[in-house]
PDB file of N, CA, C and O in Angstrom:
ATOM      1  N   MET A   1      85.871  73.147 108.917  1.00  0.00           N
ATOM      2  CA  MET A   1      86.952  73.395 109.854  1.00  0.00           C
ATOM      3  C   MET A   1      88.017  74.328 109.250  1.00  0.00           C
ATOM      4  O   MET A   1      88.642  75.118 109.957  1.00  0.00           O
ATOM      5  N   GLU A   2      88.205  74.217 107.936  1.00  0.00           N
ATOM      6  CA  GLU A   2      89.194  75.069 107.267  1.00  0.00           C
ATOM      7  C   GLU A   2      88.818  76.551 107.358  1.00  0.00           C
ATOM      8  O   GLU A   2      89.688  77.412 107.492  1.00  0.00           O
ATOM      9  N   THR A   3      87.519  76.838 107.283  1.00  0.00           N
ATOM     10  CA  THR A   3      87.054  78.232 107.387  1.00  0.00           C
ATOM     11  C   THR A   3      87.383  78.807 108.756  1.00  0.00           C
ATOM     12  O   THR A   3      87.844  79.943 108.859  1.00  0.00           O
ATOM     13  N   ILE A   4      87.150  78.033 109.804  1.00  0.00           N
ATOM     14  CA  ILE A   4      87.452  78.480 111.169  1.00  0.00           C
ATOM     15  C   ILE A   4      88.945  78.749 111.326  1.00  0.00           C
ATOM     16  O   ILE A   4      89.340  79.731 111.954  1.00  0.00           O
ATOM     17  N   ARG A   5      89.761  77.888 110.765  1.00  0.00           N
ATOM     18  CA  ARG A   5      91.217  78.055 110.846  1.00  0.00           C
ATOM     19  C   ARG A   5      91.648  79.347 110.141  1.00  0.00           C
ATOM     20  O   ARG A   5      92.485  80.091 110.652  1.00  0.00           O
ATOM     21  N   LYS A   6      91.069  79.606 108.965  1.00  0.00           N
ATOM     22  CA  LYS A   6      91.428  80.817 108.224  1.00  0.00           C
ATOM     23  C   LYS A   6      90.979  82.077 108.976  1.00  0.00           C
ATOM     24  O   LYS A   6      91.705  83.071 109.013  1.00  0.00           O
ATOM     25  N   ILE A   7      89.791  82.032 109.570  1.00  0.00           N
ATOM     26  CA  ILE A   7      89.316  83.174 110.362  1.00  0.00           C
ATOM     27  C   ILE A   7      90.264  83.438 111.522  1.00  0.00           C
ATOM     28  O   ILE A   7      90.607  84.588 111.798  1.00  0.00           O
ATOM     29  N   TYR A   8      90.689  82.376 112.203  1.00  0.00           N
ATOM     30  CA  TYR A   8      91.632  82.534 113.324  1.00  0.00           C
ATOM     31  C   TYR A   8      92.936  83.181 112.843  1.00  0.00           C
ATOM     32  O   TYR A   8      93.446  84.102 113.480  1.00  0.00           O
ATOM     33  N   GLU A   9      93.468  82.698 111.728  1.00  0.00           N
ATOM     34  CA  GLU A   9      94.711  83.258 111.199  1.00  0.00           C
ATOM     35  C   GLU A   9      94.553  84.737 110.854  1.00  0.00           C
ATOM     36  O   GLU A   9      95.443  85.543 111.125  1.00  0.00           O
ATOM     37  N   GLN A  10      93.405  85.091 110.250  1.00  0.00           N
ATOM     38  CA  GLN A  10      93.163  86.493 109.898  1.00  0.00           C
ATOM     39  C   GLN A  10      93.043  87.366 111.146  1.00  0.00           C
ATOM     40  O   GLN A  10      93.598  88.464 111.199  1.00  0.00           O
ATOM     41  N   GLN A  11      92.314  86.872 112.150  1.00  0.00           N
ATOM     42  CA  GLN A  11      92.150  87.645 113.380  1.00  0.00           C
ATOM     43  C   GLN A  11      93.484  87.821 114.095  1.00  0.00           C
ATOM     44  O   GLN A  11      93.774  88.905 114.602  1.00  0.00           O
ATOM     45  N   LYS A  12      94.291  86.782 114.142  1.00  0.00           N
ATOM     46  CA  LYS A  12      95.607  86.864 114.782  1.00  0.00           C
ATOM     47  C   LYS A  12      96.506  87.846 114.047  1.00  0.00           C
ATOM     48  O   LYS A  12      97.217  88.631 114.675  1.00  0.00           O
ATOM     49  N   TYR A  13      96.478  87.807 112.718  1.00  0.00           N
ATOM     50  CA  TYR A  13      97.277  88.734 111.922  1.00  0.00           C
ATOM     51  C   TYR A  13      96.883  90.180 112.231  1.00  0.00           C
ATOM     52  O   TYR A  13      97.744  91.038 112.429  1.00  0.00           O
ATOM     53  N   MET A  14      95.565  90.443 112.270  1.00  0.00           N
ATOM     54  CA  MET A  14      95.103  91.806 112.544  1.00  0.00           C
ATOM     55  C   MET A  14      95.501  92.245 113.947  1.00  0.00           C
ATOM     56  O   MET A  14      95.879  93.400 114.147  1.00  0.00           O
ATOM     57  N   TYR A  15      95.420  91.346 114.917  1.00  0.00           N
ATOM     58  CA  TYR A  15      95.800  91.682 116.290  1.00  0.00           C
ATOM     59  C   TYR A  15      97.300  91.958 116.380  1.00  0.00           C
ATOM     60  O   TYR A  15      97.718  92.964 116.954  1.00  0.00           O
ATOM     61  N   ASP A  16      98.099  91.070 115.817  1.00  0.00           N
ATOM     62  CA  ASP A  16      99.563  91.209 115.894  1.00  0.00           C
ATOM     63  C   ASP A  16     100.066  92.447 115.167  1.00  0.00           C
ATOM     64  O   ASP A  16     101.046  93.059 115.592  1.00  0.00           O
ATOM     65  N   ASN A  17      99.405  92.825 114.072  1.00  0.00           N
ATOM     66  CA  ASN A  17      99.867  93.950 113.259  1.00  0.00           C
ATOM     67  C   ASN A  17      99.078  95.233 113.486  1.00  0.00           C
ATOM     68  O   ASN A  17      99.278  96.217 112.774  1.00  0.00           O
ATOM     69  N   HIS A  18      98.191  95.232 114.464  1.00  0.00           N
ATOM     70  CA  HIS A  18      97.402  96.419 114.820  1.00  0.00           C
ATOM     71  C   HIS A  18      96.719  97.042 113.597  1.00  0.00           C
ATOM     72  O   HIS A  18      96.851  98.239 113.341  1.00  0.00           O
ATOM     73  N   THR A  19      95.993  96.214 112.852  1.00  0.00           N
ATOM     74  CA  THR A  19      95.288  96.668 111.667  1.00  0.00           C
ATOM     75  C   THR A  19      93.838  96.177 111.723  1.00  0.00           C
ATOM     76  O   THR A  19      93.507  95.288 112.508  1.00  0.00           O
ATOM     77  N   HIS A  20      92.990  96.754 110.899  1.00  0.00           N
ATOM     78  CA  HIS A  20      91.579  96.371 110.878  1.00  0.00           C
ATOM     79  C   HIS A  20      91.166  95.760 109.546  1.00  0.00           C
ATOM     80  O   HIS A  20      89.982  95.520 109.312  1.00  0.00           O
ATOM     81  N   SER A  21      92.133  95.507 108.678  1.00  0.00           N
ATOM     82  CA  SER A  21      91.773  94.951 107.378  1.00  0.00           C
ATOM     83  C   SER A  21      92.756  93.864 106.967  1.00  0.00           C
ATOM     84  O   SER A  21      93.937  93.895 107.314  1.00  0.00           O
ATOM     85  N   VAL A  22      92.232  92.907 106.222  1.00  0.00           N
ATOM     86  CA  VAL A  22      93.013  91.806 105.677  1.00  0.00           C
ATOM     87  C   VAL A  22      92.462  91.521 104.287  1.00  0.00           C
ATOM     88  O   VAL A  22      91.252  91.591 104.073  1.00  0.00           O
ATOM     89  N   GLU A  23      93.322  91.208 103.359  1.00  0.00           N
ATOM     90  CA  GLU A  23      92.896  90.855 102.004  1.00  0.00           C
ATOM     91  C   GLU A  23      91.982  89.635 102.051  1.00  0.00           C
ATOM     92  O   GLU A  23      92.322  88.643 102.696  1.00  0.00           O
ATOM     93  N   ASP A  24      90.845  89.685 101.392  1.00  0.00           N
ATOM     94  CA  ASP A  24      89.865  88.582 101.351  1.00  0.00           C
ATOM     95  C   ASP A  24      89.430  88.124 102.740  1.00  0.00           C
ATOM     96  O   ASP A  24      89.350  86.927 103.014  1.00  0.00           O
ATOM     97  N   ARG A  25      89.155  89.082 103.601  1.00  0.00           N
ATOM     98  CA  ARG A  25      88.744  88.780 104.974  1.00  0.00           C
ATOM     99  C   ARG A  25      87.399  88.061 105.012  1.00  0.00           C
ATOM    100  O   ARG A  25      86.454  88.467 104.335  1.00  0.00           O
ATOM    101  N   ILE A  26      87.317  87.000 105.799  1.00  0.00           N
ATOM    102  CA  ILE A  26      86.077  86.255 105.969  1.00  0.00           C
ATOM    103  C   ILE A  26      85.252  86.959 107.042  1.00  0.00           C
ATOM    104  O   ILE A  26      85.735  87.172 108.154  1.00  0.00           O
ATOM    105  N   VAL A  27      84.007  87.322 106.714  1.00  0.00           N
ATOM    106  CA  VAL A  27      83.157  88.036 107.662  1.00  0.00           C
ATOM    107  C   VAL A  27      81.970  87.207 108.128  1.00  0.00           C
ATOM    108  O   VAL A  27      81.203  87.655 108.982  1.00  0.00           O
ATOM    109  N   SER A  28      81.804  85.998 107.579  1.00  0.00           N
ATOM    110  CA  SER A  28      80.691  85.145 107.957  1.00  0.00           C
ATOM    111  C   SER A  28      81.137  83.680 107.950  1.00  0.00           C
ATOM    112  O   SER A  28      81.621  83.179 106.936  1.00  0.00           O
ATOM    113  N   VAL A  29      80.973  83.004 109.078  1.00  0.00           N
ATOM    114  CA  VAL A  29      81.351  81.596 109.167  1.00  0.00           C
ATOM    115  C   VAL A  29      80.441  80.743 108.296  1.00  0.00           C
ATOM    116  O   VAL A  29      80.902  79.816 107.630  1.00  0.00           O
ATOM    117  N   SER A  30      79.158  81.054 108.301  1.00  0.00           N
ATOM    118  CA  SER A  30      78.211  80.247 107.537  1.00  0.00           C
ATOM    119  C   SER A  30      78.254  80.540 106.036  1.00  0.00           C
ATOM    120  O   SER A  30      77.851  79.703 105.228  1.00  0.00           O
ATOM    121  N   GLN A  31      78.741  81.727 105.661  1.00  0.00           N
ATOM    122  CA  GLN A  31      78.855  82.101 104.243  1.00  0.00           C
ATOM    123  C   GLN A  31      80.230  82.733 104.002  1.00  0.00           C
ATOM    124  O   GLN A  31      80.330  83.951 103.853  1.00  0.00           O
ATOM    125  N   PRO A  32      81.288  81.917 103.962  1.00  0.00           N
ATOM    126  CA  PRO A  32      82.644  82.473 103.842  1.00  0.00           C
ATOM    127  C   PRO A  32      82.923  83.185 102.520  1.00  0.00           C
ATOM    128  O   PRO A  32      83.935  83.876 102.404  1.00  0.00           O
ATOM    129  N   PHE A  33      82.056  83.035 101.525  1.00  0.00           N
ATOM    130  CA  PHE A  33      82.247  83.678 100.227  1.00  0.00           C
ATOM    131  C   PHE A  33      81.709  85.106 100.211  1.00  0.00           C
ATOM    132  O   PHE A  33      81.951  85.829  99.244  1.00  0.00           O
ATOM    133  N   VAL A  34      80.987  85.539 101.249  1.00  0.00           N
ATOM    134  CA  VAL A  34      80.399  86.878 101.315  1.00  0.00           C
ATOM    135  C   VAL A  34      81.462  87.882 101.746  1.00  0.00           C
ATOM    136  O   VAL A  34      82.230  87.628 102.674  1.00  0.00           O
ATOM    137  N   ARG A  35      81.500  89.030 101.059  1.00  0.00           N
ATOM    138  CA  ARG A  35      82.466  90.090 101.367  1.00  0.00           C
ATOM    139  C   ARG A  35      81.743  91.419 101.557  1.00  0.00           C
ATOM    140  O   ARG A  35      80.691  91.644 100.959  1.00  0.00           O
ATOM    141  N   PRO A  36      82.307  92.313 102.397  1.00  0.00           N
ATOM    142  CA  PRO A  36      81.727  93.652 102.518  1.00  0.00           C
ATOM    143  C   PRO A  36      82.002  94.462 101.245  1.00  0.00           C
ATOM    144  O   PRO A  36      83.100  94.413 100.691  1.00  0.00           O
ATOM    145  N   ILE A  37      80.999  95.198 100.795  1.00  0.00           N
ATOM    146  CA  ILE A  37      81.118  96.026  99.603  1.00  0.00           C
ATOM    147  C   ILE A  37      80.777  97.460  99.995  1.00  0.00           C
ATOM    148  O   ILE A  37      79.662  97.733 100.441  1.00  0.00           O
ATOM    149  N   VAL A  38      81.726  98.373  99.831  1.00  0.00           N
ATOM    150  CA  VAL A  38      81.489  99.777 100.165  1.00  0.00           C
ATOM    151  C   VAL A  38      80.722 100.409  99.016  1.00  0.00           C
ATOM    152  O   VAL A  38      81.211 100.458  97.887  1.00  0.00           O
ATOM    153  N   ARG A  39      79.516 100.895  99.305  1.00  0.00           N
ATOM    154  CA  ARG A  39      78.656 101.476  98.270  1.00  0.00           C
ATOM    155  C   ARG A  39      78.584 103.003  98.364  1.00  0.00           C
ATOM    156  O   ARG A  39      78.407 103.685  97.355  1.00  0.00           O
ATOM    157  N   GLY A  40      78.723 103.527  99.571  1.00  0.00           N
ATOM    158  CA  GLY A  40      78.652 104.970  99.734  1.00  0.00           C
ATOM    159  C   GLY A  40      77.241 105.526  99.722  1.00  0.00           C
ATOM    160  O   GLY A  40      77.053 106.725  99.514  1.00  0.00           O
ATOM    161  N   LYS A  41      76.251 104.683  99.941  1.00  0.00           N
ATOM    162  CA  LYS A  41      74.860 105.145  99.961  1.00  0.00           C
ATOM    163  C   LYS A  41      74.534 105.768 101.314  1.00  0.00           C
ATOM    164  O   LYS A  41      75.138 105.423 102.329  1.00  0.00           O
ATOM    165  N   ALA A  42      73.581 106.679 101.317  1.00  0.00           N
ATOM    166  CA  ALA A  42      73.121 107.276 102.564  1.00  0.00           C
ATOM    167  C   ALA A  42      72.373 106.225 103.370  1.00  0.00           C
ATOM    168  O   ALA A  42      71.510 105.525 102.842  1.00  0.00           O
ATOM    169  N   GLY A  43      72.704 106.118 104.639  1.00  0.00           N
ATOM    170  CA  GLY A  43      72.028 105.161 105.514  1.00  0.00           C
ATOM    171  C   GLY A  43      72.649 103.778 105.508  1.00  0.00           C
ATOM    172  O   GLY A  43      72.619 103.097 106.533  1.00  0.00           O
ATOM    173  N   LYS A  44      73.212 103.338 104.388  1.00  0.00           N
ATOM    174  CA  LYS A  44      73.841 102.022 104.276  1.00  0.00           C
ATOM    175  C   LYS A  44      75.168 102.152 103.511  1.00  0.00           C
ATOM    176  O   LYS A  44      75.225 101.830 102.324  1.00  0.00           O
ATOM    177  N   PRO A  45      76.221 102.614 104.168  1.00  0.00           N
ATOM    178  CA  PRO A  45      77.471 102.796 103.447  1.00  0.00           C
ATOM    179  C   PRO A  45      78.146 101.484 103.032  1.00  0.00           C
ATOM    180  O   PRO A  45      78.928 101.463 102.081  1.00  0.00           O
ATOM    181  N   VAL A  46      77.843 100.380 103.749  1.00  0.00           N
ATOM    182  CA  VAL A  46      78.455  99.087 103.423  1.00  0.00           C
ATOM    183  C   VAL A  46      77.360  98.025 103.299  1.00  0.00           C
ATOM    184  O   VAL A  46      76.473  97.922 104.146  1.00  0.00           O
ATOM    185  N   GLU A  47      77.445  97.248 102.234  1.00  0.00           N
ATOM    186  CA  GLU A  47      76.535  96.119 102.029  1.00  0.00           C
ATOM    187  C   GLU A  47      77.374  94.857 101.958  1.00  0.00           C
ATOM    188  O   GLU A  47      78.595  94.927 101.818  1.00  0.00           O
ATOM    189  N   PHE A  48      76.728  93.706 102.055  1.00  0.00           N
ATOM    190  CA  PHE A  48      77.439  92.440 101.969  1.00  0.00           C
ATOM    191  C   PHE A  48      76.933  91.671 100.765  1.00  0.00           C
ATOM    192  O   PHE A  48      75.728  91.600 100.521  1.00  0.00           O
ATOM    193  N   GLY A  49      77.860  91.094 100.012  1.00  0.00           N
ATOM    194  CA  GLY A  49      77.474  90.354  98.816  1.00  0.00           C
ATOM    195  C   GLY A  49      78.543  89.370  98.422  1.00  0.00           C
ATOM    196  O   GLY A  49      79.585  89.265  99.069  1.00  0.00           O
ATOM    197  N   MET A  50      78.273  88.642  97.346  1.00  0.00           N
ATOM    198  CA  MET A  50      79.208  87.633  96.870  1.00  0.00           C
ATOM    199  C   MET A  50      80.447  88.264  96.277  1.00  0.00           C
ATOM    200  O   MET A  50      80.402  89.370  95.738  1.00  0.00           O
ATOM    201  N   LYS A  51      81.532  87.563  96.381  1.00  0.00           N
ATOM    202  CA  LYS A  51      82.825  88.007  95.887  1.00  0.00           C
ATOM    203  C   LYS A  51      82.838  87.981  94.376  1.00  0.00           C
ATOM    204  O   LYS A  51      83.848  88.323  93.762  1.00  0.00           O
TER     205      LYS A  51
END
């Protein structure tokens, strides 16, 4: 339940502040420790992995 609450807070912050990024943003409910990693590779500029 804590993960859902944090996701809601992050989404509300982004909406209220008209931004698309938040520090330590949760991108997966089932795996809250996974973060997007910008790699800059052709075809796959962003991958997802552990923090």
